[in-house]
PALONU-971269 format. One record per residue (C-alpha): x negated, y, z. Coordinates in pm, whole numbers, plus 50000, padded with zeros to 5 digits. Example, Ala and Ser with C-alpha at 12.3 -4.5 7.8 and 13.67 -1.06 7.14 Angstrom:
x: 48770; y: 49550; z: 50780
x: 48633; y: 49894; z: 50714
***
This chain:
x: 20389; y: 48813; z: 11906
x: 20840; y: 48936; z: 12017
x: 21092; y: 48905; z: 11842
x: 21142; y: 49247; z: 11691
x: 20758; y: 49281; z: 11603
x: 20764; y: 48972; z: 11389
x: 21140; y: 49088; z: 11244
x: 21017; y: 49399; z: 11144
x: 20695; y: 49242; z: 10959
x: 20913; y: 48999; z: 10794
x: 21159; y: 49268; z: 10621
x: 20760; y: 49497; z: 10503
x: 20636; y: 49173; z: 10406
x: 21001; y: 49085; z: 10186
x: 21090; y: 49446; z: 10062
x: 20706; y: 49459; z: 09921
x: 20795; y: 49153; z: 09675
x: 21077; y: 49307; z: 09580
x: 21361; y: 49090; z: 09777
x: 21646; y: 49260; z: 09737
x: 21835; y: 49144; z: 10096
x: 21509; y: 49154; z: 10314
x: 21643; y: 49291; z: 10626
x: 21913; y: 48975; z: 10595
x: 21697; y: 48699; z: 10494
x: 21444; y: 48828; z: 10714
x: 21709; y: 48817; z: 10976
x: 21839; y: 48438; z: 10921
x: 21480; y: 48326; z: 10897
x: 21387; y: 48391; z: 11242
x: 21680; y: 48261; z: 11376
x: 21653; y: 47905; z: 11198
x: 21299; y: 47945; z: 11308
x: 21356; y: 48038; z: 11681
x: 21735; y: 47855; z: 11696
x: 21902; y: 48122; z: 11805
x: 22124; y: 48399; z: 11666
x: 22156; y: 48766; z: 11588
x: 22295; y: 48810; z: 11911
x: 21973; y: 48682; z: 12074
x: 21738; y: 48850; z: 11854
x: 21897; y: 49177; z: 11928
x: 21946; y: 49213; z: 12319
x: 21635; y: 49009; z: 12395
x: 21366; y: 49176; z: 12114
x: 21089; y: 49173; z: 12380
x: 21072; y: 48746; z: 12375
x: 20807; y: 48620; z: 12312
x: 20783; y: 48339; z: 11987
x: 20563; y: 48047; z: 12014
x: 20226; y: 48064; z: 11819
x: 20387; y: 47741; z: 11647
x: 20720; y: 47956; z: 11596
x: 20525; y: 48212; z: 11469
x: 20319; y: 48038; z: 11221
x: 20650; y: 47896; z: 11082
x: 20804; y: 48255; z: 11017
x: 20545; y: 48385; z: 10872
x: 20475; y: 48086; z: 10640
x: 20873; y: 48104; z: 10554
x: 20831; y: 48441; z: 10502
x: 20517; y: 48379; z: 10241
x: 20752; y: 48141; z: 10067
x: 21039; y: 48392; z: 10062
x: 20862; y: 48641; z: 09907
x: 20734; y: 48475; z: 09636
x: 21088; y: 48419; z: 09562
x: 21182; y: 48075; z: 09667
x: 21538; y: 48054; z: 09750
x: 21608; y: 48141; z: 10090
x: 21837; y: 47839; z: 10051
x: 21568; y: 47587; z: 09924
x: 21352; y: 47718; z: 10256
x: 21605; y: 47585; z: 10456
x: 21695; y: 47328; z: 10305
x: 22051; y: 47393; z: 10348
x: 22366; y: 47583; z: 10234
x: 22711; y: 47652; z: 10335
x: 22988; y: 47621; z: 10035
x: 23317; y: 47622; z: 10085
x: 23308; y: 47639; z: 10533
x: 23062; y: 47257; z: 10471
x: 22691; y: 47229; z: 10522
x: 22496; y: 47119; z: 10210
x: 22122; y: 46998; z: 10185
x: 21946; y: 47152; z: 09892
x: 21616; y: 47176; z: 09770
x: 21501; y: 47228; z: 09358
x: 21625; y: 46952; z: 09211
x: 21967; y: 47046; z: 09224
x: 22144; y: 47447; z: 09180
x: 22179; y: 47646; z: 09519
x: 22594; y: 47621; z: 09512
x: 22706; y: 47943; z: 09505
x: 23019; y: 48157; z: 09606
x: 23181; y: 48246; z: 09299
x: 23194; y: 47821; z: 09240
x: 23409; y: 47828; z: 09558
x: 23694; y: 47999; z: 09304
x: 23675; y: 47675; z: 09089
x: 23724; y: 47476; z: 09392
x: 24002; y: 47617; z: 09521
x: 24163; y: 47671; z: 09235
x: 24167; y: 47237; z: 09207
x: 24269; y: 47228; z: 09534
x: 24614; y: 47341; z: 09462
x: 24641; y: 47066; z: 09180
x: 24558; y: 46782; z: 09360
x: 24802; y: 46501; z: 09500
x: 24704; y: 46198; z: 09731
x: 24566; y: 45944; z: 09564
x: 24387; y: 46172; z: 09281
x: 24074; y: 46073; z: 09101
x: 23846; y: 46284; z: 09026
x: 23535; y: 46316; z: 08763
x: 23289; y: 46604; z: 08841
x: 23024; y: 46628; z: 08521
x: 22705; y: 46775; z: 08673
x: 22779; y: 46720; z: 09015
x: 22415; y: 46819; z: 09128
x: 22412; y: 46875; z: 09480
x: 22789; y: 46730; z: 09517
x: 22902; y: 47042; z: 09656
x: 23243; y: 47069; z: 09412
x: 23308; y: 46686; z: 09452
x: 23303; y: 46633; z: 09763
x: 23490; y: 46980; z: 09894
x: 23744; y: 46848; z: 09682
x: 23784; y: 46501; z: 09858
x: 23740; y: 46651; z: 10181
x: 24009; y: 46853; z: 10200
x: 24236; y: 46671; z: 10009
x: 24419; y: 46325; z: 10164
x: 24280; y: 45973; z: 10026
x: 24164; y: 46115; z: 09657
x: 23902; y: 45953; z: 09521
x: 23631; y: 46079; z: 09295
x: 23300; y: 45972; z: 09075
x: 22979; y: 46223; z: 09044
x: 22785; y: 46228; z: 08733
x: 22461; y: 46346; z: 08659
x: 22183; y: 46302; z: 08406
x: 21925; y: 46410; z: 08708
x: 21818; y: 46091; z: 08958
x: 21722; y: 46338; z: 09185
x: 21997; y: 46552; z: 09209
x: 22209; y: 46235; z: 09300
x: 22006; y: 46074; z: 09529
x: 22078; y: 46514; z: 09699
x: 22437; y: 46431; z: 09615
x: 22402; y: 46109; z: 09764
x: 22273; y: 46231; z: 10133
x: 22563; y: 46484; z: 10130
x: 22808; y: 46277; z: 10099
x: 22732; y: 46080; z: 10398
x: 22647; y: 46418; z: 10582
x: 23044; y: 46566; z: 10460
x: 23228; y: 46285; z: 10530
x: 23060; y: 46198; z: 10841
x: 23195; y: 46565; z: 10965
x: 23539; y: 46448; z: 10842
x: 23783; y: 46378; z: 11106
x: 23899; y: 46003; z: 11095
x: 23709; y: 45931; z: 10828
x: 23564; y: 45564; z: 10907
x: 23138; y: 45521; z: 10734
x: 23233; y: 45200; z: 10531
x: 23482; y: 45387; z: 10339
x: 23186; y: 45674; z: 10176
x: 23163; y: 45493; z: 09889
x: 23509; y: 45404; z: 09851
x: 23558; y: 45825; z: 09838
x: 23283; y: 45926; z: 09637
x: 23082; y: 45725; z: 09357
x: 22761; y: 45929; z: 09257
x: 22704; y: 45746; z: 08844
x: 22366; y: 45849; z: 08610
x: 22524; y: 45925; z: 08292
x: 22449; y: 46205; z: 08024
x: 22787; y: 46346; z: 08008
x: 23042; y: 46078; z: 07990
x: 22799; y: 45805; z: 07858
x: 22891; y: 45606; z: 08165
x: 23200; y: 45684; z: 08276
x: 23484; y: 45422; z: 08244
x: 23823; y: 45470; z: 08348
x: 24073; y: 45785; z: 08354
x: 24105; y: 46043; z: 08585
x: 24355; y: 46327; z: 08651
x: 24139; y: 46560; z: 08698
x: 23791; y: 46648; z: 08551
x: 23592; y: 46923; z: 08716
x: 23263; y: 47100; z: 08546
x: 23010; y: 47363; z: 08670
x: 22808; y: 47329; z: 08343
x: 22483; y: 47514; z: 08217
x: 22658; y: 47790; z: 08039
x: 22378; y: 48052; z: 08062
x: 22260; y: 48177; z: 07723
x: 21887; y: 48063; z: 07661
x: 21752; y: 48342; z: 07513
x: 21879; y: 48539; z: 07885
x: 21720; y: 48248; z: 08137
x: 21459; y: 48460; z: 08083
x: 21587; y: 48795; z: 08223
x: 21761; y: 48592; z: 08557
x: 21660; y: 48706; z: 08880
x: 21294; y: 48504; z: 08986
x: 21468; y: 48289; z: 09224
x: 21721; y: 48109; z: 09002
x: 21485; y: 48155; z: 08700
x: 21161; y: 47991; z: 08862
x: 21352; y: 47738; z: 09095
x: 21651; y: 47671; z: 09012
x: 21665; y: 47335; z: 08777
x: 21607; y: 47472; z: 08427
x: 21857; y: 47179; z: 08288
x: 22123; y: 47346; z: 08513
x: 22093; y: 47706; z: 08360
x: 22078; y: 47561; z: 07954
x: 22369; y: 47646; z: 07812
x: 22232; y: 47676; z: 07494
x: 22168; y: 47902; z: 07169
x: 22528; y: 48080; z: 07266
x: 22568; y: 47915; z: 07615
x: 22882; y: 47696; z: 07438
x: 22700; y: 47382; z: 07392
x: 22835; y: 47175; z: 07698
x: 23191; y: 47343; z: 07700
x: 23225; y: 47165; z: 07357
x: 23088; y: 46832; z: 07423
x: 23288; y: 46837; z: 07750
x: 23622; y: 46932; z: 07628
x: 23562; y: 46698; z: 07320
x: 23520; y: 46402; z: 07567
x: 23778; y: 46486; z: 07809
x: 23998; y: 46353; z: 07616
x: 23891; y: 45980; z: 07626
x: 23919; y: 46047; z: 08027
x: 24197; y: 46207; z: 08151
x: 24573; y: 46052; z: 08152
x: 24851; y: 46202; z: 08039
x: 24909; y: 46547; z: 08195
x: 24570; y: 46538; z: 08318
x: 24351; y: 46884; z: 08344
x: 24035; y: 46996; z: 08302
x: 23888; y: 47253; z: 08441
x: 23557; y: 47493; z: 08451
x: 23357; y: 47742; z: 08603
x: 23259; y: 47985; z: 08289
x: 23012; y: 48306; z: 08287
x: 23193; y: 48658; z: 08282
x: 23250; y: 48718; z: 07891
x: 23327; y: 48324; z: 07798
x: 23719; y: 48292; z: 07949
x: 23897; y: 48379; z: 07521
x: 23629; y: 48144; z: 07371
x: 23641; y: 47841; z: 07605
x: 23994; y: 47889; z: 07608
x: 23992; y: 47844; z: 07249
x: 23769; y: 47568; z: 07275
x: 24003; y: 47370; z: 07452
x: 24311; y: 47506; z: 07262
x: 24086; y: 47357; z: 06957
x: 24068; y: 47051; z: 07115
x: 24449; y: 46964; z: 07193
x: 24450; y: 47136; z: 07556
x: 24780; y: 47329; z: 07657
x: 24925; y: 47538; z: 07918
x: 24521; y: 47717; z: 07942
x: 24513; y: 47966; z: 08218
x: 24175; y: 48230; z: 08292
x: 24124; y: 48289; z: 08607
x: 23917; y: 48620; z: 08752
x: 23695; y: 48642; z: 09012
x: 23738; y: 48862; z: 09363
x: 23502; y: 49124; z: 09122
x: 23774; y: 49115; z: 08820
x: 23582; y: 48884; z: 08579
x: 23622; y: 48571; z: 08412
x: 23541; y: 48258; z: 08656
x: 23762; y: 47941; z: 08591
x: 23941; y: 47812; z: 08295
x: 24193; y: 47519; z: 08280
x: 24404; y: 47337; z: 08085
x: 24633; y: 46988; z: 08071
x: 24622; y: 46787; z: 07831
x: 24888; y: 46542; z: 07733
x: 24885; y: 46194; z: 07625
x: 25091; y: 46279; z: 07290
x: 24823; y: 46522; z: 07188
x: 24612; y: 46268; z: 07059
***
């Protein structure tokens, strides 16, 4: 079967399954299978696929039609200009989360110690360490499977970082199995988290790619979606040095209530940052030791 012919079939199958971006996903999967780019696809639409390529592509289309996320089918995704491995054990990094990373980067300095609560794939912590100098970080997660993915990502990201010797991998990022702060020792200048924040009753209304294929524990924020903001904010006070900062990604309607949670726990200089759609996306504030 030719490029254009199988591409059209892929689009048709995905549209029938209700996939919103059928054309884009069909093309990206074909590029993955054929190890090519969109230019070759359009310039050489008459090129024949091998039998193996055809079978692999149609199998990928079948899985995508089942609403398995594109990133999980390919096994990787792009975030902050870096490539991260993903699977069903971790939340797929979203572009919105790049806003959180960009805000934290503004406050990093040489030697900053960073704690990432609920690290998942490690994309937040590893991006911060990649784009900063001499910083160190701990990524905490309750899921051993997620921590294995984060460890694989650490090796891949640091290997691509100019001038980073392999023996330094374990010094830059350490991943710890921990229920929030349970197994965390020491203090940090920065604590960052993209915690579960979906209200439990709303999970069933999410798109199938999220509801059925992202880890449930990475979505469920409790009855009001605020369970982890309360727990992390309270625990962060014992693990932040004076002048240390706490950063959160939040849901679009959670800015003011998370601000109040932080204020009630003694945080000051609290700011809310909006995303490119004008919706609340990040809340951060500072912990002063005298506030204990």
